[in-house]
VOFI-450136 format. One record per residue (C-alpha): residue number from 0; residue in three letters; x, y, z. Coordinates in steps of 0.05 Angstrom, whole numbers, plus 5000, padded with zeros to 4 digits. Layout:
REM VOFI-450136
<atom NUM ala <X Y Z>>
...
//
This chain:
REM VOFI-450136
<atom 0 met <5000 5003 5001>>
<atom 1 lys <5021 5071 4986>>
<atom 2 leu <5016 5134 5027>>
<atom 3 lys <4973 5164 4970>>
<atom 4 asp <4921 5107 4984>>
<atom 5 leu <4915 5131 5052>>
<atom 6 ala <4907 5203 5032>>
<atom 7 asn <4844 5185 4996>>
<atom 8 leu <4809 5158 5057>>
<atom 9 pro <4748 5203 5073>>
<atom 10 ala <4761 5210 5145>>
<atom 11 leu <4829 5239 5133>>
<atom 12 ser <4847 5314 5109>>
<atom 13 pro <4910 5329 5082>>
<atom 14 leu <4943 5384 5128>>
<atom 15 gln <5010 5382 5098>>
<atom 16 pro <5008 5339 5034>>
<atom 17 arg <5077 5351 5006>>
<atom 18 gly <5124 5294 5007>>
<atom 19 asn <5130 5224 4978>>
<atom 20 leu <5062 5200 4969>>
<atom 21 asp <5084 5143 4932>>
<atom 22 ala <5124 5118 4994>>
<atom 23 val <5103 5047 5011>>
<atom 24 val <5074 5041 5079>>
<atom 25 ser <5104 4983 5117>>
<atom 26 gly <5062 4990 5177>>
<atom 27 gly <5037 5035 5229>>
<atom 28 tyr <5057 5058 5298>>
<atom 29 thr <5005 5091 5348>>
<atom 30 gly <5040 5130 5404>>
<atom 31 asp <5046 5197 5435>>
<atom 32 leu <5107 5192 5476>>
<atom 33 leu <5166 5216 5430>>
<atom 34 ser <5221 5170 5457>>
<atom 35 asp <5175 5109 5451>>
<atom 36 val <5162 5123 5377>>
<atom 37 met <5238 5136 5369>>
<atom 38 gly <5249 5067 5401>>
<atom 39 his <5200 5027 5369>>
<atom 40 ala <5168 5054 5303>>
<atom 41 ala <5198 5027 5237>>
<atom 42 glu <5219 5058 5177>>
<atom 43 gly <5158 5068 5127>>
<atom 44 asn <5110 5068 5184>>
<atom 45 val <5054 5115 5188>>
<atom 46 trp <5054 5151 5257>>
<atom 47 ile <4985 5157 5291>>
<atom 48 thr <4990 5209 5344>>
<atom 49 cys <4952 5266 5382>>
<atom 50 gln <5015 5308 5387>>
<atom 51 thr <5019 5369 5349>>
<atom 52 his <5084 5402 5366>>
<atom 53 glu <5142 5414 5324>>
<atom 54 asn <5187 5355 5349>>
<atom 55 ile <5134 5305 5313>>
<atom 56 val <5169 5331 5249>>
<atom 57 ala <5240 5312 5274>>
<atom 58 val <5222 5247 5299>>
<atom 59 ala <5189 5224 5232>>
<atom 60 arg <5249 5249 5196>>
<atom 61 leu <5298 5212 5245>>
<atom 62 lys <5255 5148 5233>>
<atom 63 asn <5245 5161 5162>>
<atom 64 leu <5168 5149 5176>>
<atom 65 ala <5119 5150 5114>>
<atom 66 gly <5076 5205 5145>>
<atom 67 ile <5037 5227 5208>>
<atom 68 ile <4961 5222 5224>>
<atom 69 ile <4940 5272 5278>>
<atom 70 val <4879 5247 5312>>
<atom 71 asn <4822 5269 5355>>
<atom 72 gly <4810 5335 5310>>
<atom 73 arg <4876 5365 5333>>
<atom 74 lys <4915 5412 5292>>
<atom 75 pro <4984 5432 5291>>
<atom 76 asp <5003 5507 5282>>
<atom 77 asp <5032 5537 5220>>
<atom 78 asp <5104 5532 5238>>
<atom 79 val <5098 5456 5249>>
<atom 80 leu <5065 5449 5177>>
<atom 81 arg <5122 5494 5148>>
<atom 82 arg <5173 5448 5179>>
<atom 83 ala <5139 5385 5153>>
<atom 84 arg <5133 5417 5084>>
<atom 85 glu <5209 5435 5089>>
<atom 86 glu <5227 5365 5110>>
<atom 87 gly <5179 5327 5063>>
<atom 88 ile <5135 5296 5119>>
<atom 89 pro <5060 5290 5096>>
<atom 90 ile <5015 5305 5156>>
<atom 91 phe <4942 5285 5153>>
<atom 92 gly <4890 5303 5204>>
<atom 93 thr <4819 5267 5231>>
<atom 94 ala <4770 5276 5279>>
<atom 95 glu <4776 5200 5291>>
<atom 96 pro <4807 5171 5353>>
<atom 97 ala <4872 5134 5346>>
<atom 98 phe <4842 5067 5360>>
<atom 99 met <4799 5072 5296>>
<atom 100 val <4852 5098 5253>>
<atom 101 gly <4896 5045 5276>>
<atom 102 gly <4843 4990 5258>>
<atom 103 thr <4832 5018 5191>>
<atom 104 leu <4903 5019 5176>>
<atom 105 his <4909 4949 5198>>
<atom 106 ala <4856 4925 5157>>
<atom 107 leu <4879 4960 5093>>
<atom 108 leu <4949 4930 5105>>
<atom 109 his <4931 4860 5124>>
<atom 110 gly <4857 4848 5098>>
<atom 111 ser <4797 4843 5143>>
<atom 112 lys <4812 4771 5162>>
<atom 113 glu <4788 4755 5234>>
<atom 114 arg <4843 4720 5274>>
//
């Protein structure tokens, strides 16, 4: 699955759509503690978080994440979006909670098979 496939989901809105939308999404990581994301997210993951401060861009760049989804209707300020644009980190927003976004991402990546 490519990041542009996520960008077309009706629940997501592009907050900062510049970057590699052809990036292959390897999975997802849900977390709000930056040190946890730095220690456990994998390259190519989409990061699902409620954090909106500028350090999310730095962590996404450090881990080479495919993009960021900000949940619960939160919005980053213009400085964060500017930095994300400069770094080529796509950011999407949604009113949905992290649990629902993670479930949707899992279903898209692994099919809707019950286990």
